[in-house]
C-alpha positions as CSV (number, residue, x, y, z in Angstrom):
1,M,-3.3,-22.8,-9.5
2,H,-4.3,-23.2,-13.2
3,E,-7.7,-24.3,-12.1
4,I,-8.2,-21.4,-9.8
5,I,-7.3,-19.0,-12.7
6,L,-9.7,-20.7,-15.1
7,F,-12.5,-20.7,-12.6
8,T,-12.0,-17.0,-11.7
9,L,-11.7,-16.1,-15.4
10,A,-15.0,-17.9,-16.2
11,L,-16.7,-16.1,-13.3
12,H,-15.3,-12.8,-14.5
13,V,-16.3,-13.3,-18.2
14,L,-19.8,-14.6,-17.5
15,S,-20.7,-11.9,-15.0
16,G,-19.2,-9.2,-17.1
17,V,-21.0,-10.3,-20.3
18,F,-24.3,-10.2,-18.5
19,W,-23.6,-6.9,-16.7
20,G,-22.3,-5.2,-19.8
21,G,-24.9,-6.6,-22.1
22,S,-27.9,-5.8,-19.8
23,T,-26.5,-2.3,-19.4
24,F,-26.2,-1.7,-23.1
25,V,-29.6,-3.0,-23.8
26,M,-31.4,-1.0,-21.0
27,A,-29.4,2.1,-21.9
28,R,-30.5,1.8,-25.5
29,T,-34.2,0.7,-25.1
30,G,-35.1,2.4,-21.8
31,K,-36.8,-0.8,-20.7
32,F,-36.3,-1.8,-17.1
33,P,-37.6,-5.2,-15.9
34,G,-37.6,-4.6,-12.2
35,R,-36.0,-8.0,-11.2
36,L,-33.2,-7.5,-13.7
37,V,-31.7,-4.5,-11.8
38,G,-30.8,-6.6,-8.8
39,S,-29.2,-9.3,-10.9
40,Q,-27.3,-6.6,-12.8
41,I,-25.9,-5.1,-9.6
42,G,-24.9,-8.7,-8.4
43,A,-23.2,-9.4,-11.6
44,S,-21.3,-6.2,-11.3
45,V,-20.0,-7.2,-7.8
46,V,-18.9,-10.6,-9.1
47,A,-17.2,-9.1,-12.1
48,I,-15.3,-6.5,-10.1
49,F,-14.2,-9.0,-7.4
50,S,-13.2,-11.7,-9.8
51,G,-11.4,-9.1,-11.9
52,G,-9.5,-8.0,-8.9
53,A,-8.5,-11.6,-8.1
54,L,-7.4,-12.1,-11.6
55,F,-5.2,-9.0,-11.4
56,L,-3.6,-10.3,-8.2
57,L,-3.1,-13.7,-9.7
58,L,-1.8,-12.7,-13.1
59,H,-0.1,-9.3,-12.7
60,A,2.3,-9.5,-9.7
61,G,5.4,-7.3,-9.7
62,T,6.1,-3.9,-10.9
63,P,3.2,-2.4,-12.8
64,G,3.8,-1.8,-16.5
65,T,1.7,-0.3,-19.2
66,A,-0.7,-3.2,-19.3
67,E,-1.4,-3.0,-15.7
68,R,-2.0,0.8,-15.9
69,V,-4.5,0.2,-18.8
70,L,-6.2,-2.5,-16.8
71,G,-6.4,-0.1,-13.9
72,V,-8.1,2.5,-16.1
73,G,-10.6,-0.2,-17.0
74,A,-11.1,-1.3,-13.4
75,T,-11.7,2.3,-12.4
76,A,-14.3,2.8,-15.1
77,A,-16.0,-0.5,-14.1
78,I,-16.2,0.6,-10.4
79,L,-17.6,4.0,-11.4
80,A,-20.3,2.3,-13.5
81,A,-21.2,-0.1,-10.7
82,V,-21.4,2.9,-8.2
83,T,-23.6,4.9,-10.6
84,Q,-25.9,1.9,-11.2
85,A,-26.2,1.1,-7.5
86,I,-27.0,4.7,-6.5
87,V,-29.0,5.9,-9.4
88,V,-30.6,2.9,-10.9
89,G,-30.8,0.8,-7.7
90,R,-32.4,3.6,-5.7
91,A,-35.0,4.3,-8.4
92,A,-35.8,0.6,-8.8
93,R,-36.4,0.2,-5.1
94,M,-38.8,3.2,-5.2
95,L,-40.8,1.8,-8.2
96,P,-43.3,-0.2,-6.1
97,L,-43.9,2.6,-3.6
98,V,-44.9,5.4,-6.1
99,T,-48.1,6.3,-7.9
100,P,-48.4,5.4,-11.5
101,E,-48.0,9.0,-12.4
102,K,-44.5,9.1,-10.9
103,I,-43.2,5.8,-12.5
104,A,-42.1,7.6,-15.8
105,G,-39.9,9.9,-13.8
106,L,-38.2,7.0,-12.0
107,E,-37.8,5.2,-15.3
108,S,-36.2,8.3,-16.8
109,R,-33.8,8.4,-13.8
110,M,-33.0,4.8,-14.4
111,A,-32.3,5.4,-18.1
112,V,-29.8,8.2,-17.2
113,G,-28.0,5.8,-14.8
114,Q,-27.7,3.1,-17.5
115,R,-26.7,5.7,-20.1
116,V,-23.9,7.0,-17.8
117,A,-22.7,3.4,-17.0
118,A,-22.8,2.1,-20.6
119,P,-19.8,4.2,-22.0
120,L,-17.8,3.5,-18.8
121,L,-18.3,-0.3,-19.4
122,A,-17.4,0.1,-23.0
123,L,-14.2,1.7,-21.9
124,T,-13.6,-1.2,-19.5
125,I,-14.1,-3.7,-22.3
126,V,-11.6,-1.8,-24.6
127,C,-9.1,-1.7,-21.8
128,M,-9.4,-5.5,-21.1
129,A,-9.1,-6.3,-24.8
130,T,-6.1,-4.1,-25.6
131,A,-4.1,-4.2,-22.3
132,R,-2.1,-7.3,-23.4
133,F,-1.1,-5.8,-26.7
134,I,-0.1,-2.3,-25.5
């Protein structure tokens, strides 16, 4: 059981660091490497499912304050992932299909999606970091 928790935790941390880090960088710079968006969405899926598995493995029983704080963080992460999949993912898929004049509009839409997701992921990180101590 200990090995399963360690493996799941490693998946969660590695995918979460990539997801959050790439989101913060793209939200700040407005630079959108096309291939990175798919990897980012994939990392969000891994982070969310591994986080759910960790919650089930480590937080059985009656939910307390820590579990509620983690629930807020999980909700924020899911909202960030949905925002990125709908706004950023859709715009990224359209990039190769539009004329060069319309690329700036799509990149602007992608920036908005990343800028909405970034504070949600920051809230998620704060919830994970503090849940144990609340």
